[in-house]
C-alpha positions as CSV (number, residue, x, y, z in Angstrom):
1,M,5.4,12.5,-47.7
2,L,1.9,10.9,-48.2
3,R,3.4,7.5,-47.6
4,C,4.9,8.5,-44.2
5,F,1.5,10.0,-43.3
6,L,-0.4,6.8,-44.3
7,L,2.1,4.6,-42.5
8,G,1.7,6.7,-39.3
9,V,-2.1,6.4,-39.6
10,F,-1.8,2.7,-40.1
11,V,0.5,2.2,-37.1
12,A,-1.8,4.3,-34.9
13,A,-4.8,2.3,-36.0
14,V,-3.1,-1.0,-35.3
15,L,-2.0,0.1,-31.8
16,A,-5.5,1.5,-31.0
17,F,-7.2,-1.7,-31.8
18,A,-4.6,-4.3,-30.6
19,P,-5.8,-6.4,-27.7
20,A,-4.4,-5.5,-24.2
21,S,-2.6,-8.9,-24.1
22,A,-0.3,-7.6,-26.9
23,Y,1.2,-5.2,-24.4
24,R,1.9,-7.6,-21.6
25,H,5.5,-8.0,-20.5
26,A,7.2,-11.4,-20.4
27,S,7.3,-11.3,-16.6
28,P,4.5,-10.1,-14.4
29,P,4.9,-6.8,-12.6
30,P,5.8,-6.9,-8.9
31,I,3.0,-7.6,-6.5
32,S,2.0,-4.8,-4.2
33,A,-0.8,-4.3,-1.7
34,G,-4.1,-4.0,-3.7
35,S,-2.7,-5.6,-6.9
36,L,-3.0,-9.3,-5.9
37,V,-3.9,-11.7,-8.8
38,T,-7.0,-13.7,-7.8
39,F,-8.5,-16.8,-9.4
40,D,-11.9,-18.4,-9.5
41,T,-10.5,-22.0,-9.5
42,E,-7.7,-23.7,-7.6
43,N,-6.3,-25.1,-10.9
44,A,-6.0,-21.7,-12.5
45,A,-4.1,-20.4,-9.4
46,Q,-1.8,-23.4,-9.4
47,A,-1.1,-22.9,-13.1
48,H,-0.1,-19.3,-12.3
49,C,2.3,-20.3,-9.5
50,P,3.3,-23.9,-10.0
51,K,6.0,-23.9,-7.3
52,D,3.9,-22.1,-4.7
53,E,1.1,-23.2,-2.4
54,V,-2.5,-22.1,-3.4
55,V,-4.5,-20.7,-0.6
56,W,-8.1,-19.4,-0.2
57,L,-8.1,-15.7,0.6
58,N,-11.0,-14.1,2.3
59,T,-11.0,-10.9,0.3
60,N,-12.9,-8.9,2.9
61,S,-10.6,-9.7,5.9
62,G,-7.2,-10.3,4.1
63,I,-6.9,-13.7,5.9
64,Y,-6.1,-16.8,3.9
65,H,-6.8,-20.5,4.6
66,E,-4.7,-23.5,3.5
67,K,-6.2,-26.6,1.8
68,G,-7.8,-28.9,4.3
69,M,-8.8,-26.1,6.7
70,R,-12.5,-25.4,7.5
71,W,-12.9,-22.2,5.5
72,Y,-10.8,-23.2,2.4
73,G,-12.9,-22.3,-0.6
74,R,-15.9,-21.5,1.6
75,T,-16.0,-17.9,2.7
76,R,-18.6,-15.7,1.0
77,H,-16.1,-13.2,-0.4
78,G,-12.9,-14.9,-1.5
79,A,-10.6,-16.2,-4.2
80,Y,-7.8,-18.6,-4.8
81,V,-4.3,-16.9,-4.7
82,C,-0.7,-17.8,-4.5
83,R,0.6,-17.8,-0.9
84,K,3.8,-15.9,-1.5
85,E,1.9,-13.2,-3.5
86,A,-0.7,-12.9,-0.7
87,D,2.1,-12.4,1.9
88,I,3.8,-9.7,-0.3
89,A,0.4,-8.0,-0.7
90,G,0.0,-7.8,3.1
91,D,-2.5,-10.6,3.7
92,R,-1.9,-13.2,6.4
93,D,-2.5,-16.8,7.4
94,T,-5.3,-17.6,9.8
95,R,-4.3,-17.7,13.4
96,N,-6.8,-20.2,14.6
97,G,-6.1,-23.1,12.2
98,Q,-9.5,-22.9,10.6
């Protein structure tokens, strides 16, 4: 009886102090509006989505810019994201080509 109690206490302690990364699933959860994964660097975003295009998202407006465009990596409030994930989250491409 005491062994069961101590085992329960031990398991509870391990779960309470385990890092959050220990609970991550093998595949990421589906993307929805407001849950877009953003990155500080282009390389980090490309590592997250190696088969997708990395774009610069203006996080205030929800408009993204492709590499080579005027505002790519230059807006005051922004981050690098995967294009397909941005589309799913409801963001859109710039309409003026900048």
